[in-house]
VOGU-3710 file (C-alpha; in Angstrom, 3 decimals, decimal comma):
1> miknvngiis> 4,714/-1,598/43,822  6,218/-0,523/40,713  3,182/0,853/39,210  2,658/2,798/41,928  5,896/4,161/41,969  5,272/5,344/38,306  1,981/6,507/39,252  3,441/8,667/41,999  6,186/9,977/39,624  3,865/10,502/36,722
11> iimaslllvi> 1,702/12,907/38,856  4,506/14,489/40,360  5,990/15,640/37,058  2,685/16,915/36,005  1,553/18,883/38,864  5,451/20,124/38,269  4,610/21,177/34,491  1,229/22,725/36,270  3,205/24,847/38,428  5,562/25,780/35,763
21> filctlfpge> 2,821/26,658/33,729  0,876/29,093/36,052  4,346/30,560/37,101  5,083/31,721/33,271  1,519/32,735/32,924  1,583/35,515/36,289  4,796/36,443/35,543  5,589/36,733/32,322  8,597/39,289/32,999  9,739/41,773/29,992
31> nlqfntepvt> 8,531/40,907/26,713  11,565/39,716/24,939  9,808/38,734/21,264  11,296/39,970/18,167  10,419/43,579/17,807  9,358/43,867/14,120  8,154/46,256/12,213  4,472/45,803/10,827  3,685/45,187/6,792  1,092/47,053/5,134
41> dlnedwiyme> -2,056/46,537/3,450  -1,837/48,005/-0,392  -4,666/46,530/-1,501  -7,565/50,166/-1,764  -7,639/52,304/-4,530  -6,428/50,531/-7,326  -7,364/51,037/-10,679  -8,326/48,960/-14,028  -8,994/49,741/-17,162  -11,495/47,548/-18,446
51> pdgtqlnlnl> -10,779/46,876/-23,292  -13,661/48,995/-23,780  -11,939/52,417/-21,885  -14,309/51,666/-18,360  -12,243/52,645/-15,248  -13,197/50,777/-12,230  -11,651/50,782/-8,480  -10,579/47,814/-7,106  -10,044/46,492/-3,675  -7,703/43,536/-3,754
61> parlkveage> -8,431/40,375/-3,701  -10,522/41,247/-6,675  -11,273/38,984/-9,806  -11,357/40,433/-13,114  -12,784/39,175/-16,462  -10,298/38,078/-18,785  -9,609/35,719/-21,227  -6,518/33,054/-20,462  -3,644/34,393/-22,011  -4,475/37,650/-22,016
71> kyavriwldr> -2,500/40,409/-20,391  -4,398/42,719/-17,881  -2,794/45,323/-16,077  -4,015/47,207/-12,591  -2,099/50,568/-11,313  -2,129/52,948/-8,301  -0,547/56,459/-6,806  2,152/55,527/-4,672  1,846/57,489/-0,832  4,032/59,316/0,927
81> dfserktlci> 5,093/56,472/3,010  7,234/55,399/-0,343  9,504/58,125/0,158  11,692/55,410/1,911  12,762/51,983/0,393  9,844/49,781/0,596  9,440/45,857/-0,236  6,197/44,480/-2,222  4,952/41,498/-1,528  2,903/40,069/-4,467
91> rtsmqtlqvl> 1,068/36,110/-4,898  0,937/35,419/-7,968  -1,127/32,596/-9,065  0,081/30,716/-11,766  1,236/34,147/-13,456  3,629/36,149/-15,128  4,094/39,724/-13,304  5,796/42,885/-14,664  6,219/45,415/-12,061  6,585/49,139/-13,405
101> ldqdeiysqg> 7,152/52,448/-11,711  5,822/55,176/-14,179  6,437/52,756/-17,238  10,222/51,815/-16,157  10,046/48,096/-15,786  11,934/47,579/-12,285  10,879/43,919/-11,784  9,322/41,025/-13,942  8,938/36,961/-13,637  7,611/34,080/-15,818
111> iekpkssiti> 7,995/36,424/-18,927  11,465/34,825/-20,226  11,313/31,285/-20,390  14,160/29,510/-18,939  16,651/28,070/-21,082  16,291/24,417/-20,308  15,879/21,425/-22,896  12,639/20,490/-21,054  9,601/22,534/-20,468  9,446/23,835/-16,641
121> pmasmwnlvr> 5,902/23,947/-15,088  4,606/27,140/-14,138  4,343/28,349/-10,138  2,363/30,141/-7,549  4,621/31,943/-5,714  5,995/35,142/-3,773  7,463/37,839/-5,748  9,294/40,143/-3,279  10,099/43,769/-5,328  12,065/46,143/-3,787
131> lpedsdgkel> 10,583/49,983/-4,794  13,888/52,523/-4,651  13,437/55,370/-2,371  11,668/58,636/-3,527  8,791/56,249/-5,131  6,001/58,512/-3,414  3,806/60,207/-6,388  5,424/57,661/-8,785  2,510/55,276/-10,302  2,726/51,759/-9,776
141> tlifsspfss> 1,502/49,178/-12,215  1,210/45,379/-12,079  0,621/43,899/-15,535  -0,122/39,814/-14,816  -1,077/37,383/-17,507  -1,867/33,396/-16,825  -2,845/30,285/-19,526  -4,900/29,389/-17,656  -8,967/30,565/-17,337  -8,557/29,498/-13,706
151> fsgcvnpivy> -6,484/32,047/-12,616  -6,717/34,694/-14,968  -8,375/37,946/-14,144  -7,053/36,983/-10,130  -5,277/39,684/-8,488  -4,135/38,782/-5,251  -3,812/40,958/-1,800  -0,758/42,755/-1,151  1,565/44,453/1,382  4,491/46,121/1,608
161> gtksavlydl> 7,183/47,172/4,718  10,905/46,366/5,159  12,202/42,889/3,465  12,500/41,720/7,101  9,003/42,553/8,263  7,231/41,015/5,082  9,111/37,912/5,593  8,540/37,575/8,669  4,510/38,273/7,955  4,655/35,182/5,980
171> lekywfglfv> 6,139/33,072/8,379  3,351/34,493/11,089  0,931/33,934/8,275  1,565/30,421/7,452  3,505/28,950/10,052  1,113/26,553/11,442  0,967/24,785/7,532  4,498/24,525/7,667  4,754/22,804/11,473  2,278/20,385/10,157
181> sflimligfl> 4,290/19,564/6,860  7,118/18,514/9,181  5,149/17,116/12,225  3,929/14,630/9,594  7,336/13,873/7,384  8,785/13,169/11,025  6,181/10,397/12,006  6,601/9,371/8,534  9,736/9,044/8,703  9,652/7,123/12,377
191> litvplivrt> 6,959/4,570/10,929  9,067/3,889/8,507  11,650/2,813/10,458  10,259/0,456/12,629  10,020/-2,236/9,798  13,513/-1,611/8,561  15,022/-1,723/11,766  12,819/-4,924/13,374  13,033/-6,380/9,747  9,515/-7,797/9,620
201> kdwalfylgl> 7,658/-9,256/6,949  4,854/-6,708/7,969  5,272/-3,708/5,732  1,561/-2,119/7,097  3,693/0,462/9,327  6,154/1,314/6,200  3,498/1,937/3,810  1,490/4,218/6,241  4,889/5,941/6,958  5,127/6,422/3,229
211> fsvfislwll> 1,807/7,719/3,067  2,615/10,438/5,775  5,605/11,316/4,457  4,102/11,992/0,644  1,365/13,906/1,677  3,996/16,055/4,070  5,316/16,930/1,271  1,973/17,851/-0,588  1,022/19,845/2,438  4,388/21,792/2,295
221> aeskmlqfft> 4,053/22,592/-1,649  0,601/23,725/-0,183  1,934/25,736/2,639  2,866/28,642/0,231  6,401/28,682/2,401  8,084/26,004/-0,100  10,430/29,196/-1,551  11,796/29,955/1,985  13,614/26,268/1,515  13,924/26,244/-2,016
231> gnqfiiggla> 14,221/28,322/-5,460  13,912/25,481/-7,829  10,894/26,365/-10,106  10,338/22,550/-10,884  10,060/21,821/-7,527  8,026/25,033/-6,430  5,849/24,080/-9,292  5,577/20,606/-9,798  5,918/18,890/-6,401  2,272/19,325/-5,101
241> yimlslfpip> 0,830/17,958/-8,400  3,407/14,985/-8,352  2,790/14,250/-4,573  -1,323/14,720/-5,477  -0,702/11,459/-7,671  1,567/9,820/-5,107  0,647/9,849/-1,852  -2,579/7,316/-2,820  -0,322/4,883/-3,868  0,974/3,450/-0,050
251> mllyiretvv> -2,323/4,190/1,337  -3,946/1,495/-1,110  -1,207/-0,988/-0,499  -1,986/-0,631/3,008  -5,613/-0,883/2,888  -4,598/-4,515/0,979  -2,271/-5,320/3,192  -4,324/-4,538/6,780  -7,986/-3,984/6,348  -9,405/-5,798/2,984
261> trwkriyfcl> -10,192/-9,829/2,717  -10,745/-9,817/-0,986  -10,245/-7,680/-3,905  -5,918/-7,042/-3,157  -5,482/-7,063/-6,731  -7,602/-4,649/-7,447  -5,653/-2,591/-5,210  -2,621/-2,936/-6,422  -3,938/-1,967/-10,024  -5,054/0,900/-8,255
271> acaflintvl> -1,730/1,447/-6,863  0,059/0,704/-10,217  -2,545/3,196/-11,970  -1,584/6,524/-9,760  2,151/5,202/-10,320  1,814/5,432/-14,355  -0,297/8,425/-13,860  2,287/10,483/-11,740  5,267/9,376/-14,562  2,587/10,464/-17,567
281> ctllqitdiw> 1,625/13,802/-16,378  5,749/13,769/-15,723  6,278/13,166/-18,706  3,514/15,524/-20,740  4,859/18,301/-18,483  8,301/17,677/-19,315  7,499/17,515/-22,911  4,917/20,506/-23,219  2,327/18,674/-24,251  0,403/18,984/-21,482
291> gffgslvlth> 0,975/20,803/-17,874  0,821/19,541/-14,541  -2,489/22,125/-14,147  -4,044/20,755/-17,194  -3,476/16,784/-16,536  -4,662/17,601/-12,798  -7,669/16,169/-14,080  -6,549/12,340/-14,732  -5,334/12,638/-11,154  -8,706/13,973/-10,131
301> illitgiaft> -10,122/11,144/-12,085  -8,113/8,132/-10,341  -9,024/9,870/-6,949  -12,123/10,028/-7,171  -12,408/6,340/-8,986  -9,867/4,889/-5,932  -12,340/6,790/-3,019  -15,205/5,279/-4,920  -14,102/1,824/-5,027  -12,467/2,329/-1,559
311> vlslvleiik> -15,798/2,712/-0,193  -17,365/0,290/-1,547  -15,157/-2,474/-0,892  -15,567/-1,347/2,909  -19,041/-1,470/2,339  -19,289/-4,837/1,412  -16,107/-6,028/3,969  -18,418/-4,800/6,724  -21,800/-6,011/5,751  -21,434/-9,028/3,912
321> fknknalgfa> -17,801/-10,241/5,246  -18,373/-8,676/8,904  -14,587/-7,735/8,694  -13,982/-5,619/11,985  -10,885/-4,394/10,567  -12,787/-2,908/7,595  -15,085/-0,924/9,987  -12,693/0,530/12,440  -10,917/1,776/9,243  -13,826/2,789/7,672
331> ctisilftfa> -14,594/5,023/10,911  -11,139/6,465/10,844  -11,242/7,509/6,555  -14,816/8,919/6,905  -12,781/12,114/8,614  -10,344/12,150/5,803  -13,028/12,463/3,065  -15,173/14,443/4,883  -12,599/16,934/4,828  -11,514/16,186/1,297
341> avefygffsr> -14,952/16,517/0,068  -14,481/20,189/1,382  -11,222/20,616/-0,448  -13,005/19,651/-3,669  -15,603/22,083/-3,139  -12,966/24,996/-2,383  -11,328/23,881/-5,871  -14,115/23,882/-7,866  -15,432/26,595/-6,861  -11,810/28,676/-7,419
351> nftdvstyvr> -11,198/29,486/-3,712  -7,761/28,517/-4,367  -6,758/30,717/-1,341  -7,960/27,585/1,025  -5,971/25,015/-0,658  -5,110/22,129/1,542  -6,358/24,183/4,964  -9,140/21,158/5,677  -7,387/18,816/4,282  -4,901/19,433/7,006
361> mglilyicil> -6,861/19,395/9,341  -8,619/16,001/8,480  -4,942/14,702/7,890  -3,915/15,700/11,292  -6,754/13,609/13,204  -6,786/10,718/10,332  -2,713/9,990/10,779  -3,128/10,174/14,768  -6,059/7,789/15,071  -4,346/5,258/12,254
371> glsslhrwrd> -1,298/5,942/13,654  -2,442/4,492/17,253  -4,547/1,949/15,606  -1,493/0,690/13,834  1,256/0,810/16,917  -1,511/-1,249/18,652  -1,374/-3,648/15,770  2,110/-3,604/15,258  2,332/-4,161/19,471  0,044/-7,414/18,957
381> vinksreaqf> 2,436/-8,360/16,080  5,463/-8,105/18,240  4,184/-10,045/20,988  2,833/-12,812/18,684  6,283/-12,820/17,179  7,801/-13,157/20,636  5,641/-15,684/21,671  6,179/-17,831/17,730  10,165/-17,302/18,908  9,359/-18,554/22,430
391> fermayqdil> 7,628/-21,552/21,240  10,059/-22,324/18,761  12,855/-21,901/21,205  11,227/-24,042/23,660  10,922/-26,628/20,660  14,428/-26,954/20,754  15,511/-26,720/23,939  15,553/-28,642/27,176  13,531/-27,323/29,921  15,233/-28,671/32,867
401> tggknrrafd> 19,313/-28,083/31,445  18,278/-25,147/29,484  20,491/-26,490/26,883  19,365/-28,351/23,432  17,698/-30,602/23,282  17,156/-34,187/21,487  15,608/-32,515/18,074  18,203/-30,144/18,353  20,404/-32,654/18,378  18,731/-35,153/15,121
411> ndiehyfsag> 18,543/-31,774/12,881  22,559/-30,376/14,017  23,349/-34,274/12,963  21,228/-33,819/9,822  22,419/-31,047/8,712  26,189/-32,363/8,922  25,556/-36,105/7,500  23,884/-34,148/4,686  27,332/-32,513/3,388  28,581/-36,298/2,841
421> aaglkdfrlv> 31,435/-38,056/4,343  33,691/-35,465/2,703  33,076/-32,887/5,250  33,004/-35,340/8,094  36,703/-35,439/8,839  37,421/-35,777/12,486  34,056/-35,343/13,036  33,434/-36,704/16,661  30,416/-37,517/18,916  30,645/-37,701/22,394
431> ifdtndlkyi> 27,744/-39,462/24,736  27,690/-39,074/28,317  25,386/-40,691/30,778  24,673/-39,500/34,554  25,782/-42,637/36,602  23,061/-43,978/39,737  20,168/-41,782/38,815  18,020/-44,323/39,637  19,823/-44,558/43,051  19,655/-40,595/43,647
441> ndkfghvtgd> 16,104/-40,509/42,900  14,792/-42,790/45,362  17,370/-42,469/48,440  17,577/-38,528/47,835  14,366/-37,522/45,953  13,380/-36,560/42,550  14,598/-32,783/43,237  17,882/-34,183/43,626  17,597/-36,276/40,551  16,880/-33,089/38,814
451> ealrksydci> 19,897/-30,834/40,429  22,315/-33,925/39,579  21,461/-33,804/35,517  21,762/-29,944/36,188  25,270/-30,024/37,581  26,165/-32,958/34,465  24,923/-30,611/31,845  26,806/-28,007/33,454  29,897/-29,765/33,639  29,844/-30,751/29,559
461> ekafslsgsc> 28,766/-27,378/28,528  31,928/-25,696/30,509  34,423/-28,572/29,270  33,126/-28,900/25,593  31,043/-26,176/24,373  34,220/-23,791/23,203  34,211/-26,836/20,688  31,122/-27,915/19,731  27,568/-28,379/20,788  26,129/-29,691/23,780
471> yriggdefac> 22,781/-31,810/23,999  20,508/-33,574/26,540  18,963/-36,063/24,457  17,290/-38,516/27,130  16,740/-38,868/30,700  19,807/-39,153/32,327  21,868/-39,164/28,657  24,010/-36,665/26,997  25,744/-35,632/23,756  28,352/-33,275/21,956
481> ilprcndecy> 29,323/-32,874/18,805  32,738/-32,046/17,881  33,262/-30,874/14,215  36,537/-31,083/13,827  38,135/-32,615/17,263  41,343/-35,361/16,726  42,463/-37,816/19,962  44,790/-35,045/21,074  42,046/-32,016/21,136  39,264/-34,699/22,819
491> qelltafrrl> 42,180/-35,581/25,553  42,236/-32,298/26,688  38,275/-31,137/27,263  38,416/-34,705/28,254  40,543/-34,371/31,490  39,136/-30,739/31,993  35,942/-32,822/32,176  36,752/-35,040/34,593  38,542/-32,546/36,787  34,916/-30,692/37,019
501> vkeigsntay> 32,943/-33,803/37,432  35,219/-34,471/40,641  35,236/-30,915/42,083  31,117/-30,778/41,903  31,484/-34,789/43,626  33,390/-33,726/46,290  30,571/-31,426/47,267  27,473/-33,397/47,023  25,243/-35,530/49,450  24,964/-38,178/46,470
511> pfeiavgsav> 27,551/-39,941/44,428  28,406/-37,561/41,340  29,867/-39,460/38,449  29,509/-39,506/34,453  30,294/-42,088/32,341  31,407/-41,224/28,743  31,727/-42,478/25,401  33,418/-41,009/22,148  34,368/-41,975/18,290  35,732/-40,132/15,794
521> fdphrdsgfq> 33,206/-41,465/12,341  34,937/-43,617/9,940  32,830/-43,870/6,858  34,517/-47,615/6,415  33,244/-48,665/9,838  30,158/-47,139/10,218  27,247/-47,341/7,931  25,614/-44,249/8,158  24,953/-42,283/11,322  23,144/-44,757/13,351
531> gflnrtdqam> 26,307/-47,424/13,314  28,051/-44,463/13,993  25,928/-43,943/16,993  25,605/-46,888/18,126  29,691/-47,546/18,121  29,641/-44,257/20,434  26,965/-45,667/22,684  29,045/-49,251/23,027  31,951/-46,746/24,086  30,148/-45,212/26,672
541> yenkesfpdl> 28,648/-48,541/28,074  32,040/-49,864/28,133  32,986/-46,608/30,454  29,989/-47,446/32,562  30,983/-50,894/33,734  33,899/-49,189/35,271  31,668/-47,731/38,023  30,069/-49,791/40,489  26,499/-50,307/40,256  25,065/-48,132/43,938
551> ylqyl> 21,251/-49,288/42,708  22,107/-53,013/43,354  23,951/-52,166/46,676  20,793/-49,746/47,669  18,604/-52,641/46,893
//
C-alpha cells in the first residue's frame, strides 16, 4: 500500500514538473535577462616587427618565434570606438605585460617582482586595462615576456568594452567550469562528512571525498575564474600545480582500501611519494631553485608511474586473482584515463587553451559512477553493521522479556569484581524467582507462563532499574545488581516491588507471586563471587518456602 502511494506521488510530481516546463517554454513572458553591453574582439590588424625589421600583420591568437626571456611587442592603431573610455581584457600565460599608449606606459604586470622573502610563482591571469577617453587614433603597444619557451611568443585573443561587460563576458564563457568545480567540491565535502558523522573505520568514502575536493580545487585553478575570488598571486599561480600533485594521494589510498587485495604497501609508498613531491616542488619554488612550471615534469613522471602501476595491478587482480571489485573499478577508471590521455596530448602539443577541458568531462562521469558505486557499497556496509549490532545486542538480550540475559549478567559481575573488594562497598545482589511457574504452564498453558515471566521482569525493572541493572538469568530466575544500596535503600525498593506484584496479581487468573532474596557482598564471609551468589540464593529460597507450593496441590 505504501509503495503504491509513493509511486503515485512520484508520478504526480514528475507530471507537475513537466507541465511547469511546458508552460515556461510556451509562455516565456518578457525577457528579464541582464541587459549588458556586448564586448568587441580586438584580434585583427595587429603588427609585429621581427628582429630583422620585417613587419608582420597578425590576427590573434598568434604564436611568434621568440626565445624564452626575450621581450616582444605587438601594436595596433585604435579606431574611433576608443573615443570613449574602454577596458581591454588581455590574458597573459605565464608572461609579464606592459601596455603603452603612444609610448606612455598605462599598465604593467609582473615587471617588478613583489617584495617577499620567498619567490612567488608566475601566474596566468586576466589583465583588465582601462584606456582613457579620446584614445582613438593612438598607437596601442603590448610588450610581453616569458621565461618559459612554451609560453614565449604567445599572444592570446583580446576583447574590449565596458568593465562590467568584460566581466560578464568572462562569466558567460567560463561559468560551466566554475559550476563543475563547485559541484564536485560539494560532493566531496558531503562524502567527507559521512564517515566522520557515522564514526566508521571504513575510510573509503573519506578518501573519495578528499579526492573530489582536491580535484575541484585543481579545476577551479584551471577554470580561469580564480581571480574572481582572490588576488593572491601565490594561490593563482601555484594552486593548480599543488593540487595536481595532491589529488592522486587520496585516490591511491582509496584503491588500496577498497579495490586491490595485494600490493597495498606499494600503493601507500606511491601516496607518500606524491606527498613528498608536493613538499619538494613547493620548497623549490619558494627558494627560487626551480619554479612550479619547471618541476611539473616530476609530477608528470609520478602521474605516469602511478597510472602504469595502477593499470598493471588491476589487470593482475582481474586476470590472476579474479577480483570483481578490481574489474568494476577498472571499467570506471578507464573513462578517466581516456580523457586524461587526451589532456596530456593537448598539454604536450602546447594547446594550453583547452587545459582541463577534457579531464573535466571525464571527472564528472568518473566521480558520478564511483560515487554511486561507493554509496551502494556504503549501504551494504551499513546493513552489515546493523546486522552485527543486532546480533551483538541479541547476544546480551533475553528474547522473551527484552531485558539483559545471563551473558550480560556474567560480564557485568566480572567487571565489578575485577576492581577488587575496595570497590564493592554496599554492593548488593538481589535474586528473584517466579513462584509456581510449572503450575501455571500446566494448568493455563505455556503462553500464559511466558506472560507471567514478562510480568515478573516488568515488576523488577520498574522497581529496581533506577538503582541498578536487571537480568533474566534462567528459566524463572531473575537478578538485579545494585552497586550502591544499603539496607534502608533496599527496603524502599522492596516495598515498591511488593506493591507492583500485588497489583498485577490481583488482575491475573493465575497466582502471581515472586520470591526474592538479597545480600550485600562481605569479603570476610564470601570467598569470591560464587560464595556471594550462593548466600544470595539461599536468602531467596528461604523466602520462597514461605509461599505454598501450588503445584503439589495441583497434583
